[in-house]
Short mmCIF file of the C-alpha atoms (twelve columns), coordinates in Angstrom:
data_MODEL
# 
_entry.id   MODEL 
# 
loop_
_atom_site.group_PDB 
_atom_site.id 
_atom_site.type_symbol 
_atom_site.label_atom_id 
_atom_site.label_alt_id 
_atom_site.label_comp_id 
_atom_site.label_asym_id 
_atom_site.label_seq_id 
_atom_site.Cartn_x 
_atom_site.Cartn_y 
_atom_site.Cartn_z 
_atom_site.pdbx_PDB_model_num 
ATOM 1  C CA . MET A 1  -189.203 -93.583 -94.114  1 
ATOM 2  C CA . ALA A 2  -186.120 -92.495 -96.039  1 
ATOM 3  C CA . LYS A 3  -186.544 -89.626 -98.504  1 
ATOM 4  C CA . GLU A 4  -184.636 -89.426 -101.790 1 
ATOM 5  C CA . VAL A 5  -182.504 -86.312 -102.211 1 
ATOM 6  C CA . THR A 6  -181.977 -84.800 -105.659 1 
ATOM 7  C CA . PHE A 7  -178.717 -83.338 -106.911 1 
ATOM 8  C CA . SER A 8  -177.375 -81.285 -109.797 1 
ATOM 9  C CA . LYS A 9  -174.082 -80.931 -111.603 1 
ATOM 10 C CA . GLN A 10 -172.331 -77.656 -110.800 1 
ATOM 11 C CA . GLY A 11 -169.024 -77.248 -112.586 1 
ATOM 12 C CA . ASP A 12 -167.038 -80.455 -112.102 1 
ATOM 13 C CA . LYS A 13 -168.962 -81.540 -108.962 1 
ATOM 14 C CA . TYR A 14 -172.387 -82.882 -108.102 1 
ATOM 15 C CA . ILE A 15 -174.151 -81.082 -105.257 1 
ATOM 16 C CA . SER A 16 -177.248 -82.348 -103.490 1 
ATOM 17 C CA . ASP A 17 -180.212 -80.199 -102.638 1 
ATOM 18 C CA . SER A 18 -179.928 -78.691 -99.173  1 
ATOM 19 C CA . ILE A 19 -181.273 -80.839 -96.355  1 
ATOM 20 C CA . SER A 20 -182.743 -78.926 -93.406  1 
ATOM 21 C CA . LEU A 21 -182.266 -80.820 -90.170  1 
ATOM 22 C CA . GLU A 22 -185.550 -81.426 -88.401  1 
ATOM 23 C CA . SER A 23 -183.825 -83.056 -85.428  1 
ATOM 24 C CA . SER A 24 -180.349 -83.267 -83.941  1 
ATOM 25 C CA . ASP A 25 -179.355 -86.315 -85.999  1 
ATOM 26 C CA . ILE A 26 -180.029 -87.818 -89.427  1 
ATOM 27 C CA . VAL A 27 -178.964 -90.881 -91.373  1 
ATOM 28 C CA . LEU A 28 -177.577 -90.487 -94.918  1 
ATOM 29 C CA . HIS A 29 -177.030 -93.095 -97.617  1 
ATOM 30 C CA . VAL A 30 -175.118 -92.260 -100.811 1 
ATOM 31 C CA . GLU A 31 -174.076 -94.455 -103.726 1 
ATOM 32 C CA . LEU A 32 -171.924 -93.228 -106.599 1 
ATOM 33 C CA . LYS A 33 -172.024 -94.534 -110.186 1 
ATOM 34 C CA . ASP A 34 -168.200 -94.538 -110.362 1 
ATOM 35 C CA . LYS A 35 -165.359 -94.182 -107.882 1 
ATOM 36 C CA . GLY A 36 -165.172 -90.710 -106.419 1 
ATOM 37 C CA . ASP A 37 -165.088 -88.610 -103.286 1 
ATOM 38 C CA . ILE A 38 -168.005 -87.586 -101.072 1 
ATOM 39 C CA . VAL A 39 -167.952 -84.611 -98.707  1 
ATOM 40 C CA . LEU A 40 -170.624 -83.532 -96.242  1 
ATOM 41 C CA . GLU A 41 -170.953 -79.772 -95.841  1 
ATOM 42 C CA . ARG A 42 -173.004 -77.824 -93.322  1 
ATOM 43 C CA . SER A 43 -174.275 -74.281 -92.994  1 
ATOM 44 C CA . ILE A 44 -176.400 -72.242 -90.634  1 
ATOM 45 C CA . THR A 45 -177.210 -69.611 -93.275  1 
ATOM 46 C CA . GLY A 46 -177.575 -71.750 -96.401  1 
ATOM 47 C CA . ASP A 47 -174.911 -69.640 -98.099  1 
ATOM 48 C CA . ASN A 48 -171.601 -70.179 -96.312  1 
ATOM 49 C CA . TRP A 49 -170.745 -73.888 -96.511  1 
ATOM 50 C CA . VAL A 50 -168.017 -75.584 -94.463  1 
ATOM 51 C CA . VAL A 51 -166.777 -79.164 -94.642  1 
ATOM 52 C CA . ALA A 52 -168.290 -81.263 -91.872  1 
ATOM 53 C CA . ALA A 53 -167.012 -84.752 -92.811  1 
ATOM 54 C CA . TYR A 54 -164.960 -86.666 -95.358  1 
ATOM 55 C CA . PRO A 55 -166.744 -90.038 -95.694  1 
ATOM 56 C CA . VAL A 56 -165.366 -93.131 -97.399  1 
ATOM 57 C CA . ARG A 57 -165.368 -93.465 -101.171 1 
ATOM 58 C CA . ASN A 58 -168.058 -94.936 -103.405 1 
ATOM 59 C CA . VAL A 59 -170.743 -96.130 -100.981 1 
ATOM 60 C CA . MET A 60 -171.486 -94.247 -97.817  1 
ATOM 61 C CA . LEU A 61 -173.875 -95.161 -95.058  1 
ATOM 62 C CA . TRP A 62 -173.868 -93.170 -91.851  1 
ATOM 63 C CA . GLU A 63 -175.500 -95.874 -89.769  1 
ATOM 64 C CA . ASN A 64 -175.046 -94.015 -86.508  1 
ATOM 65 C CA . GLY A 65 -176.354 -90.774 -87.946  1 
ATOM 66 C CA . VAL A 66 -174.985 -87.318 -88.567  1 
ATOM 67 C CA . ILE A 67 -175.163 -85.060 -85.552  1 
ATOM 68 C CA . GLY A 68 -176.079 -81.419 -85.954  1 
ATOM 69 C CA . LYS A 69 -178.612 -78.948 -84.660  1 
ATOM 70 C CA . ALA A 70 -182.241 -78.727 -85.698  1 
ATOM 71 C CA . GLY A 71 -182.532 -75.888 -88.193  1 
ATOM 72 C CA . GLN A 72 -179.027 -76.399 -89.556  1 
ATOM 73 C CA . THR A 73 -178.631 -77.210 -93.252  1 
ATOM 74 C CA . VAL A 74 -176.393 -79.895 -94.783  1 
ATOM 75 C CA . ARG A 75 -175.584 -80.959 -98.329  1 
ATOM 76 C CA . LEU A 76 -173.436 -83.554 -100.063 1 
ATOM 77 C CA . VAL A 77 -170.772 -82.758 -102.644 1 
ATOM 78 C CA . THR A 78 -169.406 -85.562 -104.841 1 
ATOM 79 C CA . THR A 79 -166.791 -85.749 -107.574 1 
ATOM 80 C CA . THR A 80 -168.752 -88.310 -109.624 1 
ATOM 81 C CA . GLU A 81 -172.447 -88.677 -110.332 1 
ATOM 82 C CA . PRO A 82 -174.483 -90.202 -107.498 1 
ATOM 83 C CA . SER A 83 -176.911 -92.985 -108.308 1 
ATOM 84 C CA . LYS A 84 -178.758 -92.694 -104.965 1 
ATOM 85 C CA . ILE A 85 -178.891 -90.224 -102.103 1 
ATOM 86 C CA . TYR A 86 -181.307 -90.863 -99.232  1 
ATOM 87 C CA . VAL A 87 -181.897 -89.132 -95.917  1 
ATOM 88 C CA . LEU A 88 -183.741 -90.399 -92.857  1 
ATOM 89 C CA . GLN A 89 -184.721 -87.895 -90.163  1 
# 
C-alpha cells in the first residue's frame, strides 16, 4: 500500500521528508497545487544531497519505479506546494 510522505517549506522550496529505500526500486506519485518544478534528490549519508532526476512539471508518476540501492535515502524538492506525495516500496 502506498504511504503518504509529509513535506515542509524551507526557504522558497518545499522539501519532503527523507524516504529510506527498503528495496532497490520504489514508485513515487507527486501532485502540486500550482505549476512548478519537481526534483528528486538522493543521498547515502542523509546530509549531502545530489540531484537524481528532473521529472515533468505539475503531476509526476514514476510508474516504472525509481531505481536505487536499499539503504539509500531520497527526497523530493518542489518549487510550489505539493498537494500529495506518495511512495510505494
